[in-house]
Kinemage of the C-alpha trace (Angstrom):
@kinemage 1
@onewidth
@group {chain A} dominant
@subgroup {mainchain}
@vectorlist {calphas} color= white
{ca unk a 1} P -11.363 -34.404 3.635
{ca unk a 2} L -9.825 -35.310 6.980
{ca unk a 3} L -7.550 -33.224 9.185
{ca unk a 4} L -4.511 -35.175 8.048
{ca unk a 5} L -5.149 -34.219 4.413
{ca unk a 6} L -5.697 -30.512 5.004
{ca unk a 7} L -2.988 -28.323 3.507
{ca unk a 8} L -2.303 -24.731 2.619
{ca unk a 9} L -3.996 -25.457 -0.707
{ca unk a 10} L -7.203 -26.717 0.955
{ca unk a 11} L -9.964 -24.144 0.730
{ca unk a 12} L -11.011 -22.118 3.738
{ca unk a 13} L -14.353 -23.933 3.462
{ca unk a 14} L -12.635 -27.320 3.723
{ca unk a 15} L -10.813 -26.093 6.815
{ca unk a 16} L -14.043 -24.862 8.393
{ca unk a 17} L -15.896 -28.086 7.530
{ca unk a 18} L -13.233 -30.182 9.269
{ca unk a 19} L -13.671 -30.404 13.080
{ca unk a 20} L -9.961 -29.947 13.870
{ca unk a 21} L -9.539 -27.214 11.267
{ca unk a 22} L -12.653 -25.419 12.486
{ca unk a 23} L -11.369 -25.509 16.074
{ca unk a 24} L -8.129 -23.803 15.021
{ca unk a 25} L -9.982 -21.162 13.017
{ca unk a 26} L -12.429 -20.569 15.879
{ca unk a 27} L -9.489 -19.939 18.213
{ca unk a 28} L -7.776 -17.557 15.764
{ca unk a 29} L -11.006 -15.721 14.966
{ca unk a 30} L -11.872 -15.405 18.656
{ca unk a 31} L -8.486 -13.822 19.379
{ca unk a 32} L -9.121 -11.356 16.538
{ca unk a 33} L -12.642 -10.587 17.769
{ca unk a 34} L -14.159 -12.033 14.586
{ca unk a 35} L -16.483 -14.896 13.693
{ca unk a 36} L -16.698 -17.566 11.002
{ca unk a 37} L -19.131 -15.333 9.136
{ca unk a 38} L -16.214 -13.033 8.307
{ca unk a 39} L -14.685 -15.855 6.257
{ca unk a 40} L -17.755 -16.537 4.107
{ca unk a 41} L -16.505 -14.414 1.183
{ca unk a 42} L -13.256 -16.440 1.027
{ca unk a 43} L -14.606 -19.981 1.656
{ca unk a 44} L -13.712 -21.084 -1.870
{ca unk a 45} L -10.136 -19.790 -1.736
{ca unk a 46} L -7.121 -21.863 -0.721
{ca unk a 47} L -5.786 -21.040 2.741
{ca unk a 48} L -2.477 -19.894 1.211
{ca unk a 49} L -4.324 -17.289 -0.876
{ca unk a 50} L -5.109 -15.387 2.329
{ca unk a 51} L -1.418 -14.438 2.616
{ca unk a 52} L -1.340 -11.914 -0.237
{ca unk a 53} L -4.911 -10.811 0.465
{ca unk a 54} L -4.282 -10.028 4.145
{ca unk a 55} L -1.932 -7.109 3.653
{ca unk a 56} L 0.633 -8.699 5.955
{ca unk a 57} L -1.735 -9.840 8.720
{ca unk a 58} L -1.342 -13.482 7.683
{ca unk a 59} L 2.130 -14.673 6.748
{ca unk a 60} L 3.452 -17.831 5.108
{ca unk a 61} L 4.670 -18.803 8.569
{ca unk a 62} L 1.165 -18.400 10.011
{ca unk a 63} L -0.246 -20.685 7.326
{ca unk a 64} L 2.517 -23.264 7.930
{ca unk a 65} L 1.778 -23.167 11.678
{ca unk a 66} L -1.952 -23.696 11.094
{ca unk a 67} L -1.255 -26.680 8.829
{ca unk a 68} L 1.213 -28.114 11.336
{ca unk a 69} L -1.236 -27.721 14.235
{ca unk a 70} L -3.857 -29.807 12.475
{ca unk a 71} L -1.291 -32.411 11.411
{ca unk a 72} L -1.900 -31.600 7.767
{ca unk a 73} L 0.313 -32.109 4.773
{ca unk a 74} L 2.951 -29.734 3.494
{ca unk a 75} L 2.083 -27.614 0.511
{ca unk a 76} L 3.871 -28.211 -2.758
{ca unk a 77} L 3.644 -24.520 -3.635
{ca unk a 78} L 6.931 -22.656 -3.920
{ca unk a 79} L 7.141 -20.198 -0.988
{ca unk a 80} L 8.738 -17.607 -3.286
{ca unk a 81} L 5.570 -17.645 -5.388
{ca unk a 82} L 3.411 -16.477 -2.492
{ca unk a 83} L 5.930 -13.779 -1.576
{ca unk a 84} L 5.684 -12.463 -5.115
{ca unk a 85} L 1.893 -12.548 -4.851
{ca unk a 86} L 2.065 -10.587 -1.606
{ca unk a 87} L 4.152 -7.872 -3.245
{ca unk a 88} L 1.713 -7.647 -6.134
{ca unk a 89} L -1.267 -7.507 -3.772
{ca unk a 90} L 0.385 -4.803 -1.665
{ca unk a 91} L 1.128 -2.741 -4.791
{ca unk a 92} L -2.444 -2.923 -6.122
{ca unk a 93} L -4.487 0.245 -5.734
{ca unk a 94} L -8.100 0.603 -6.794
{ca unk a 95} L -8.670 3.418 -9.240
{ca unk a 96} L -11.892 5.372 -8.838
{ca unk a 97} L -13.783 5.928 -12.081
{ca unk a 98} L -16.082 8.952 -11.869
{ca unk a 99} L -19.737 8.159 -12.572
{ca unk a 100} L -18.956 4.458 -12.884
{ca unk a 101} L -22.242 3.566 -11.206
{ca unk a 102} L -24.147 6.588 -12.400
{ca unk a 103} L -24.685 10.042 -10.982
{ca unk a 104} L -24.824 10.345 -7.207
{ca unk a 105} L -27.293 13.227 -7.086
């Protein structure tokens, strides 16, 4: 994959494996005081999937800016779909199940 074919649907791993994409991520991560290692758990996810997962830290506009900076292609995903996903992600709350992993004593 080349920089010109990166999109919001390209995986985080594809972005990091591309020299231009990696440079953008390095800049963003540096500003956040983070490293590429922090993205390892999400390497297989599309860039756009980070929007609902980020709890508002990454917006659709941020993703569009990243794609534009690398000269990538526009996503064919409906922007309303990711907004819906963000609402669902924000509404999700983990429920604690007592003794789910066994007694703690």
